[in-house]
C-alpha positions as CSV (number, residue, x, y, z in Angstrom):
1,X,-3.5,7.1,7.9
2,X,-6.9,8.9,8.2
3,X,-6.7,9.9,4.5
4,X,-6.4,6.2,3.5
5,X,-9.3,5.2,5.7
6,X,-11.3,8.0,4.1
7,X,-10.6,6.6,0.7
8,X,-11.7,3.2,1.8
9,X,-14.9,4.5,3.2
10,X,-15.6,6.6,0.1
11,X,-15.1,3.6,-2.2
12,X,-17.3,1.4,0.0
13,X,-20.1,4.0,-0.3
14,X,-20.0,4.5,-4.1
15,X,-23.6,4.5,-5.4
16,X,-24.5,2.0,-8.1
17,X,-23.4,3.0,-11.5
18,X,-26.1,4.3,-13.8
19,X,-25.2,2.3,-16.8
20,X,-22.6,0.0,-18.4
21,X,-20.5,2.9,-19.7
22,X,-20.2,4.3,-16.2
23,X,-19.4,0.8,-14.9
24,X,-16.6,0.4,-17.5
25,X,-15.2,3.9,-16.6
26,X,-15.2,2.9,-12.9
27,X,-13.5,-0.4,-13.7
28,X,-10.8,1.4,-15.7
29,X,-10.3,3.9,-12.9
30,X,-10.1,1.2,-10.2
31,X,-7.5,-0.6,-12.3
32,X,-5.4,2.6,-12.3
33,X,-6.0,2.9,-8.5
34,X,-4.9,-0.7,-8.0
35,X,-1.7,-0.1,-9.9
36,X,-1.0,3.1,-7.8
37,X,-1.7,1.3,-4.5
38,X,0.6,-1.6,-5.5
39,X,3.4,0.9,-6.3
40,X,2.8,2.8,-3.1
41,X,2.9,-0.5,-1.1
42,X,6.1,-1.6,-2.8
43,X,7.7,1.8,-2.0
44,X,6.7,1.6,1.7
45,X,7.9,-2.0,2.0
46,X,11.3,-1.0,0.6
47,X,11.4,1.9,3.0
48,X,10.5,-0.4,5.9
49,X,13.4,-2.8,4.9
50,X,15.9,0.1,4.9
51,X,14.5,1.3,8.2
52,X,14.7,-2.1,9.8
53,X,18.3,-2.6,8.5
54,X,19.3,0.7,9.9
55,X,17.8,-0.1,13.2
56,X,19.6,-3.5,13.3
57,X,22.9,-1.8,12.5
58,X,22.2,0.7,15.3
59,X,22.1,-2.1,17.8
60,X,25.0,-4.1,16.5
61,X,23.3,-6.6,14.3
62,X,25.2,-7.1,11.1
63,X,23.4,-7.1,7.7
64,X,21.9,-10.6,7.1
65,X,22.3,-11.7,10.7
66,X,18.7,-10.8,11.9
67,X,16.4,-13.8,11.7
68,X,12.7,-13.8,10.7
69,X,10.3,-12.4,13.2
70,X,12.9,-10.2,14.9
71,X,10.9,-7.1,14.2
């Protein structure tokens, strides 16, 4: 988690781009970063779903029986 916080801090502290070419390069890089973070988030959400389902099964809750807000 510290690594992610470090990336956020680093991005927040980026100096102003020197020119439009650098701005365009940064925009392109940030678009790639956004896609990568979306993919990582989707993977973690899927892993969380499996983990929660496994935990439910471990305490006797059948698949589909847990209601919203139970975790």
